[in-house]
C-alpha positions as CSV (number, residue, x, y, z in Angstrom):
1,X,7.2,9.7,-12.0
2,X,8.0,6.9,-14.2
3,X,7.7,8.2,-17.8
4,X,10.1,8.7,-21.6
5,X,11.6,11.6,-22.0
6,X,8.9,14.1,-22.9
7,X,9.0,17.6,-24.9
8,X,8.2,21.1,-23.6
9,X,4.9,22.8,-25.4
10,X,5.9,26.6,-26.2
11,X,2.5,27.3,-25.3
12,X,2.2,26.4,-21.2
13,X,6.1,26.0,-20.9
14,X,5.1,22.8,-19.2
15,X,6.0,18.8,-20.3
16,X,3.6,17.5,-22.8
17,X,2.3,13.4,-22.6
18,X,0.2,11.8,-24.9
19,X,-1.3,8.5,-23.9
20,X,-3.1,6.5,-26.6
21,X,-6.1,4.7,-25.7
22,X,-6.1,0.9,-26.5
23,X,-10.1,1.1,-26.3
24,X,-9.4,2.6,-29.7
25,X,-7.5,0.3,-31.3
26,X,-7.8,-3.0,-33.1
27,X,-8.2,-6.0,-30.3
28,X,-8.0,-8.6,-32.7
29,X,-4.3,-7.1,-33.1
30,X,-3.9,-5.4,-30.4
31,X,-0.1,-6.3,-30.0
32,X,0.9,-5.6,-32.9
33,X,-1.2,-2.3,-32.6
34,X,1.2,-1.7,-29.4
35,X,4.3,-2.2,-30.8
36,X,3.3,0.0,-33.5
37,X,3.6,2.9,-31.5
38,X,5.7,1.7,-28.8
39,X,8.5,1.4,-31.7
40,X,7.7,4.7,-33.7
41,X,10.1,7.2,-33.8
42,X,8.2,9.0,-31.2
43,X,6.5,6.5,-29.0
44,X,4.0,7.9,-26.4
45,X,4.7,8.4,-22.7
46,X,1.6,6.5,-22.2
47,X,-0.7,3.8,-23.1
48,X,-4.1,4.5,-21.6
49,X,-6.6,1.4,-20.7
50,X,-9.8,1.8,-19.8
51,X,-11.6,-0.4,-17.2
52,X,-15.4,-0.4,-17.2
53,X,-17.6,-2.6,-15.3
54,X,-21.0,-2.3,-17.0
55,X,-22.5,-0.6,-14.1
56,X,-20.2,2.6,-13.4
57,X,-20.5,3.3,-16.8
58,X,-22.8,1.8,-19.9
59,X,-19.8,-0.2,-21.7
60,X,-17.8,-3.2,-20.8
61,X,-14.1,-4.1,-21.1
62,X,-10.8,-5.4,-20.0
63,X,-9.5,-6.7,-16.6
64,X,-6.2,-7.7,-15.0
65,X,-5.1,-10.3,-17.3
66,X,-5.3,-7.8,-19.9
67,X,-2.4,-5.1,-17.9
68,X,-0.5,-8.4,-17.3
69,X,-0.6,-9.2,-20.9
70,X,0.2,-5.7,-22.1
71,X,2.9,-5.4,-19.5
72,X,5.2,-8.5,-21.1
73,X,5.2,-6.4,-24.9
74,X,5.9,-3.3,-23.9
75,X,8.1,-0.3,-22.0
76,X,6.1,2.2,-22.3
77,X,3.9,2.6,-18.9
78,X,0.6,1.8,-18.4
79,X,-2.1,4.2,-17.6
80,X,-4.8,2.3,-15.9
81,X,-8.0,4.2,-15.8
82,X,-11.1,2.6,-13.1
83,X,-14.8,3.3,-14.4
84,X,-15.9,0.7,-11.9
85,X,-18.1,1.3,-8.8
86,X,-15.7,-0.4,-6.4
87,X,-12.4,0.6,-6.4
88,X,-11.5,-0.8,-2.9
89,X,-11.8,-4.1,-4.1
90,X,-9.9,-3.8,-7.1
91,X,-7.5,-1.5,-6.9
92,X,-4.6,-4.4,-5.6
93,X,-5.6,-6.6,-8.6
94,X,-4.5,-3.8,-11.1
95,X,-1.6,-3.2,-8.7
96,X,-0.1,-6.7,-8.8
97,X,-0.8,-6.6,-13.1
98,X,1.8,-3.9,-13.3
99,X,-0.1,-0.3,-13.9
100,X,2.3,2.3,-13.5
101,X,-0.7,5.1,-12.8
102,X,-3.9,3.9,-11.8
103,X,-6.5,6.1,-11.3
104,X,-10.4,5.7,-9.9
105,X,-13.5,8.1,-9.7
106,X,-14.5,10.5,-7.3
107,X,-17.7,9.4,-8.0
108,X,-17.1,6.3,-6.3
109,X,-16.0,7.3,-3.3
110,X,-17.7,5.0,-1.4
111,X,-18.8,1.3,-2.3
112,X,-20.8,1.5,-5.0
113,X,-21.3,4.6,-6.7
114,X,-23.7,7.7,-6.4
115,X,-26.1,8.2,-9.2
116,X,-24.8,5.7,-11.8
117,X,-26.8,4.8,-14.8
118,X,-26.9,4.0,-18.0
119,X,-26.7,6.3,-20.6
120,X,-24.9,8.6,-18.1
121,X,-22.1,9.6,-16.3
122,X,-22.2,9.3,-11.9
123,X,-21.6,13.0,-10.5
124,X,-21.8,13.7,-7.0
125,X,-22.3,17.1,-5.7
126,X,-20.6,16.9,-2.2
127,X,-18.3,14.6,-0.2
128,X,-19.0,13.6,3.6
129,X,-15.6,13.2,6.1
130,X,-15.9,10.0,5.8
131,X,-15.7,10.1,1.6
132,X,-13.0,12.1,2.1
133,X,-10.9,9.8,3.8
134,X,-12.1,6.6,2.2
135,X,-10.7,8.3,-1.0
136,X,-7.3,9.4,0.5
137,X,-7.2,5.5,2.5
138,X,-7.4,4.6,-1.4
139,X,-4.6,6.6,-2.4
140,X,-2.9,6.1,0.1
141,X,-2.5,2.2,-0.9
142,X,-1.9,2.9,-4.5
143,X,1.6,4.9,-3.4
144,X,2.4,2.8,-0.9
145,X,2.9,-0.4,-4.3
146,X,5.5,2.0,-5.6
147,X,2.7,3.3,-8.7
148,X,1.3,7.1,-9.5
149,X,-1.8,7.8,-8.1
150,X,-4.6,9.4,-10.4
151,X,-8.0,10.9,-9.1
152,X,-10.6,11.2,-11.7
153,X,-13.8,13.4,-12.3
154,X,-16.9,13.2,-14.4
155,X,-18.1,16.8,-16.8
156,X,-20.9,17.4,-14.0
157,X,-18.8,16.7,-11.0
158,X,-17.6,20.2,-9.4
159,X,-13.8,20.4,-9.9
160,X,-13.5,22.0,-6.8
161,X,-14.4,18.5,-5.2
162,X,-11.2,17.7,-5.8
163,X,-9.2,19.8,-3.1
164,X,-9.2,17.8,-0.2
165,X,-6.7,15.3,-2.5
166,X,-3.9,17.5,-4.3
167,X,-1.6,16.7,-1.7
168,X,-1.7,13.4,-2.0
169,X,-2.1,13.1,-5.9
170,X,0.2,12.8,-8.4
171,X,-2.3,12.8,-11.4
172,X,-5.4,14.7,-11.7
173,X,-7.7,13.3,-14.5
174,X,-10.4,15.6,-16.2
175,X,-12.9,13.4,-18.1
176,X,-14.0,15.9,-21.5
177,X,-17.1,13.5,-22.4
178,X,-19.3,11.4,-20.8
179,X,-17.3,8.0,-19.9
180,X,-18.7,5.4,-21.3
181,X,-17.4,5.3,-25.0
182,X,-14.6,6.1,-27.8
183,X,-15.1,8.5,-30.3
184,X,-16.9,11.7,-28.8
185,X,-16.5,15.1,-29.0
186,X,-14.4,17.5,-26.6
187,X,-17.2,18.9,-24.1
188,X,-15.9,22.6,-24.3
189,X,-16.9,23.6,-20.5
190,X,-14.0,21.1,-20.0
191,X,-11.3,24.3,-20.8
192,X,-12.7,26.4,-18.0
193,X,-12.9,23.2,-15.6
194,X,-9.2,22.4,-16.9
195,X,-8.1,26.5,-16.2
196,X,-9.8,26.5,-12.7
197,X,-7.8,22.7,-11.7
198,X,-4.7,24.4,-12.4
199,X,-5.2,27.6,-10.3
200,X,-6.5,25.2,-7.3
201,X,-3.3,23.2,-8.0
202,X,-1.2,25.9,-8.2
203,X,-2.8,27.4,-4.9
204,X,-2.3,24.3,-3.0
205,X,1.2,24.4,-3.9
206,X,0.8,20.2,-5.0
207,X,2.7,18.8,-7.7
208,X,0.1,17.1,-9.9
209,X,-0.1,16.8,-13.1
210,X,-3.1,17.5,-14.9
211,X,-4.5,14.7,-17.1
212,X,-7.5,14.9,-20.2
213,X,-9.6,12.4,-21.2
214,X,-12.1,12.4,-24.4
215,X,-12.4,14.3,-27.4
216,X,-9.1,14.9,-28.1
217,X,-7.6,14.9,-31.8
218,X,-5.4,17.9,-33.8
219,X,-8.3,20.6,-33.6
220,X,-8.9,20.2,-29.6
221,X,-5.4,19.1,-27.8
222,X,-3.6,23.1,-28.3
223,X,-6.4,24.5,-26.4
224,X,-6.6,21.8,-23.7
225,X,-2.6,22.5,-23.3
226,X,-3.4,26.4,-23.2
227,X,-5.8,25.5,-20.3
228,X,-3.6,23.6,-18.1
229,X,-3.6,20.0,-19.4
230,X,-0.3,17.9,-19.9
231,X,-1.3,14.5,-20.2
232,X,-3.8,14.0,-23.0
233,X,-5.4,10.9,-24.0
234,X,-6.7,10.3,-27.0
235,X,-8.3,7.0,-28.6
236,X,-10.0,7.5,-31.7
237,X,-8.0,10.4,-33.0
238,X,-5.0,8.1,-33.4
239,X,-6.1,4.4,-33.4
240,X,-9.1,5.4,-35.2
241,X,-7.4,6.8,-38.7
242,X,-5.2,5.0,-41.4
243,X,-1.3,5.6,-40.2
244,X,-1.8,5.6,-36.1
245,X,2.0,6.2,-36.0
246,X,1.4,10.1,-38.6
247,X,-1.7,10.6,-36.2
248,X,0.3,10.5,-33.0
249,X,2.9,12.5,-35.2
250,X,0.1,15.3,-36.0
251,X,-1.2,15.1,-32.7
252,X,2.3,16.6,-31.1
253,X,2.7,19.0,-33.7
254,X,-0.3,20.6,-33.2
255,X,0.7,21.2,-29.8
256,X,3.0,23.7,-31.7
257,X,0.3,24.5,-34.1
258,X,2.3,23.0,-37.1
259,X,-0.5,20.6,-38.1
260,X,-1.0,18.4,-40.0
261,X,0.9,17.1,-42.8
């Protein structure tokens, strides 16, 4: 796995990694924001990049040129999260741009997401054999390009739908808010969903990193880790603070119940 050295949490006895979300950074001073954390005494293991198309979620953000530009200025691996209707058409764009981890949504399991509309999360309740095959093919494309393959689900999509994919995944990303905008509160039910994912991964005997995205801060990071999260995305809790370096350090320390100075 392409990451920097990581620390171990005594809470869950597994490696814990942090991924500041660029979505919450100052886009007018983005290079400075990235270099600030990348050059800090305790740099993040990843930078998280949210790609939104204005269709799958009600927001519009960045594209491949943005990923390519960030790749030129930092050695911190890029965690690229596609919140788009048509990942099958765009995977290669982001792989070519330099994504180290590329994640798409299970709800986009066929061309065009089912149930997506402005103001809500796309949700599915089942998968056809054809859709399972579609997802597996996309995961294989990512891995064949040398990147880590991730699969994400929204808050109302059953976690059981992930089971056919664990042997083909590097990362599973659980949304703990309804995707589209930063600064939302952590959905408490996400903790039981993290526990269920952890149990399913153990039963599958696969090696899959559990990522959680949404509402992570000094108060929610420890419960999320206890429930199974190993890679934690934090946006507003880092880049929305006066001192992002200190905010990043405090989130790390919160995992050790030693926060916050």
